[in-house]
C-alpha positions as CSV (number, residue, x, y, z in Angstrom):
1,X,63.1,36.5,110.1
2,X,64.1,34.8,106.9
3,X,61.2,32.9,105.2
4,X,62.6,30.2,103.0
5,X,60.5,29.3,99.8
6,X,58.8,26.1,99.8
7,X,60.3,23.0,97.9
8,X,57.0,21.9,97.0
9,X,56.4,24.7,94.1
10,X,58.3,22.8,91.5
11,X,56.6,19.2,92.3
12,X,53.1,20.9,92.5
13,X,53.7,22.6,89.2
14,X,55.1,19.4,87.6
15,X,52.0,17.6,88.8
16,X,49.9,20.1,87.1
17,X,51.6,19.6,84.0
18,X,51.4,15.9,84.3
19,X,47.6,16.2,84.9
20,X,47.2,18.6,81.9
21,X,49.1,16.1,79.7
22,X,47.1,13.2,80.8
23,X,43.8,14.9,80.2
24,X,45.0,15.9,76.8
25,X,46.2,12.3,76.1
26,X,42.9,11.0,77.3
27,X,41.0,13.5,75.0
28,X,43.4,12.8,72.1
29,X,42.6,8.9,72.5
30,X,38.9,9.4,72.6
31,X,39.1,11.7,69.4
32,X,41.2,9.1,67.6
33,X,38.8,6.2,68.7
34,X,35.8,8.2,67.4
35,X,37.8,9.2,64.3
36,X,38.7,5.4,63.7
37,X,34.9,4.5,64.1
38,X,33.8,7.2,61.8
39,X,36.3,6.4,59.3
40,X,35.1,2.7,59.3
41,X,31.7,3.9,58.9
42,X,32.5,6.1,55.9
43,X,34.6,3.4,54.4
44,X,31.6,1.0,54.5
45,X,29.4,3.8,53.1
46,X,31.9,4.3,50.2
47,X,32.0,0.6,49.7
48,X,28.0,0.4,49.3
49,X,28.0,3.2,46.8
50,X,27.7,0.3,44.1
51,X,24.5,-0.9,45.6
52,X,22.7,2.3,46.2
53,X,19.6,0.9,45.1
54,X,19.9,-2.3,47.4
55,X,17.3,-1.7,50.2
56,X,14.5,-1.0,47.7
57,X,15.9,-3.5,45.0
58,X,15.9,-6.4,47.4
59,X,12.3,-6.0,48.2
60,X,11.3,-5.5,44.6
61,X,13.5,-8.0,42.9
62,X,15.9,-5.7,41.3
63,X,19.6,-5.8,41.6
64,X,22.4,-3.3,40.6
65,X,24.8,-4.3,37.9
66,X,27.4,-2.4,35.9
67,X,25.5,0.6,34.4
68,X,21.9,-1.0,34.7
69,X,19.3,-2.5,36.9
70,X,18.3,-6.0,36.3
71,X,15.2,-7.7,37.7
72,X,15.2,-11.4,38.6
73,X,12.9,-12.2,35.7
74,X,15.3,-10.7,33.2
75,X,14.0,-7.2,32.8
76,X,16.9,-4.8,32.3
77,X,16.8,-1.0,32.6
78,X,20.2,0.9,31.7
79,X,21.2,3.9,33.7
80,X,21.3,6.0,30.9
81,X,20.0,5.6,27.4
82,X,20.6,8.2,24.6
83,X,20.7,11.0,27.1
84,X,17.8,9.8,29.2
85,X,18.5,9.1,32.8
86,X,16.7,6.5,34.7
87,X,14.9,8.2,37.6
88,X,12.8,5.5,39.0
89,X,11.8,1.8,38.8
90,X,8.1,1.1,38.7
91,X,6.3,-1.8,40.4
92,X,3.8,-4.1,38.9
93,X,0.7,-2.0,39.7
94,X,-2.5,-3.4,38.3
95,X,-0.7,-6.0,36.6
96,X,0.9,-3.6,34.1
97,X,4.2,-5.1,34.4
98,X,7.4,-3.9,36.0
99,X,9.3,-1.0,34.4
100,X,11.7,2.0,34.6
101,X,11.0,5.7,34.3
102,X,13.4,7.9,32.3
103,X,13.7,11.8,32.0
104,X,15.8,14.1,29.7
105,X,17.9,16.8,31.5
106,X,15.6,19.5,30.2
107,X,12.5,17.6,31.7
108,X,10.8,17.9,28.3
109,X,10.7,14.2,27.8
110,X,9.4,11.5,29.9
111,X,9.5,7.8,29.1
112,X,8.3,4.6,30.8
113,X,9.8,1.4,29.6
114,X,7.8,-1.8,30.9
115,X,7.9,-5.5,30.6
116,X,4.5,-7.3,30.5
117,X,3.2,-10.9,30.4
118,X,3.1,-12.3,27.0
119,X,-0.1,-11.0,25.1
120,X,-0.9,-8.1,27.6
121,X,0.5,-5.4,25.5
122,X,-1.7,-5.2,22.5
123,X,-5.0,-5.0,24.8
124,X,-3.5,-2.4,26.8
125,X,-2.7,-0.4,23.7
126,X,-6.1,-0.9,22.2
127,X,-7.7,0.4,25.6
128,X,-5.3,3.4,25.7
129,X,-6.3,4.2,22.1
130,X,-9.9,4.1,23.1
131,X,-9.4,6.4,26.2
132,X,-7.4,9.0,24.3
133,X,-10.1,9.1,21.5
134,X,-12.9,9.5,23.9
135,X,-11.2,12.1,25.5
136,X,-11.0,14.1,22.4
137,X,-7.3,14.0,21.7
138,X,-6.1,14.2,18.2
139,X,-4.3,11.2,16.9
140,X,-1.0,11.3,14.7
141,X,0.0,9.0,11.9
142,X,2.3,6.4,13.5
143,X,5.8,6.0,12.2
144,X,5.4,2.3,11.5
145,X,8.5,1.1,13.2
146,X,6.7,-0.9,15.7
147,X,2.8,-1.1,16.6
148,X,2.2,2.4,18.1
149,X,-0.1,5.3,18.7
150,X,0.6,8.9,19.3
151,X,-2.0,11.6,20.5
152,X,-1.4,15.3,21.0
153,X,-2.6,15.9,24.6
154,X,-2.0,19.5,25.3
155,X,-1.2,22.8,23.8
156,X,0.8,25.9,24.7
157,X,1.9,29.0,22.8
158,X,5.2,27.5,22.0
159,X,4.7,23.9,22.1
160,X,2.3,20.7,22.2
161,X,2.4,17.7,24.3
162,X,2.6,14.5,22.4
163,X,2.2,11.1,24.1
164,X,3.1,8.0,22.4
165,X,2.9,4.2,23.3
166,X,4.6,1.7,21.3
167,X,4.5,-2.1,22.0
168,X,7.0,-4.9,21.1
169,X,5.7,-8.5,21.2
170,X,8.7,-10.9,22.2
171,X,8.9,-14.6,22.4
172,X,8.3,-14.8,26.0
173,X,7.2,-11.3,27.1
174,X,5.8,-8.2,25.7
175,X,7.3,-4.9,26.2
176,X,6.1,-1.2,25.9
177,X,7.6,2.3,25.7
178,X,5.5,5.1,26.6
179,X,6.9,8.5,25.8
180,X,5.4,12.1,26.7
181,X,7.3,15.1,25.2
182,X,6.9,18.9,24.7
183,X,8.1,20.4,21.4
184,X,6.8,22.6,18.6
185,X,6.3,19.7,16.4
186,X,6.7,16.0,16.8
187,X,10.5,15.4,17.3
188,X,12.2,13.4,14.7
189,X,14.7,12.0,17.1
190,X,11.8,10.1,18.7
191,X,12.7,7.3,16.2
192,X,16.2,7.1,17.6
193,X,14.8,6.7,21.3
194,X,12.2,4.2,20.2
195,X,14.7,2.2,18.3
196,X,17.1,2.4,21.2
197,X,14.5,1.0,23.7
198,X,13.3,-1.8,21.4
199,X,17.0,-2.9,20.8
200,X,17.0,-3.2,24.6
201,X,13.7,-5.2,24.4
202,X,15.0,-7.5,21.8
203,X,18.2,-8.3,23.8
204,X,16.3,-9.1,26.8
205,X,14.0,-11.2,24.7
206,X,17.0,-13.0,23.4
207,X,18.6,-13.8,26.5
208,X,15.2,-15.0,28.1
209,X,15.5,-17.8,25.5
210,X,18.7,-18.9,26.1
211,X,19.1,-21.8,28.6
212,X,19.9,-20.8,32.1
213,X,23.4,-22.0,33.2
């Protein structure tokens, strides 16, 4: 008896190929759709990099501008100033005034730049001076650039910790700069840092006197 091969072999094979291709195309379509969704999400994420502070800033009154953060009341904190990086924004705790925290790359210098209500800075400095003195810290002579105080608040074998507070009394607001730094002796470059921050305070104060457009 002669057994003939079935003619259904090729169609069945072709059906299997078609089914495999269909599954592949379906999987490819799902992958492309997911990839498209992901790409849109990443695009939105990249577009929002310019407002990284946005969720927090909207609650606290800050907004991101070019190379700086600006508060709705006019306070402005640059991203960088003389090698110091802004690492935080500070709320108005205990009516101290809003501000920004800065650090040096080596973490040996910490600075806080604040804006206060008019007339609040001088009493704050007097209170801080009294607290430092009562704690037994040694006071250093001020550099007389602005109203300020400096105390040695710590010692180690190789360096001392210096804490300083300077105030600038503007026409509409007061400003202060608190600096803590570790160094063998009080750093001479502190004058440059002080000058840079209070140039910023003067600029903010000048803009605050200009009529709103």
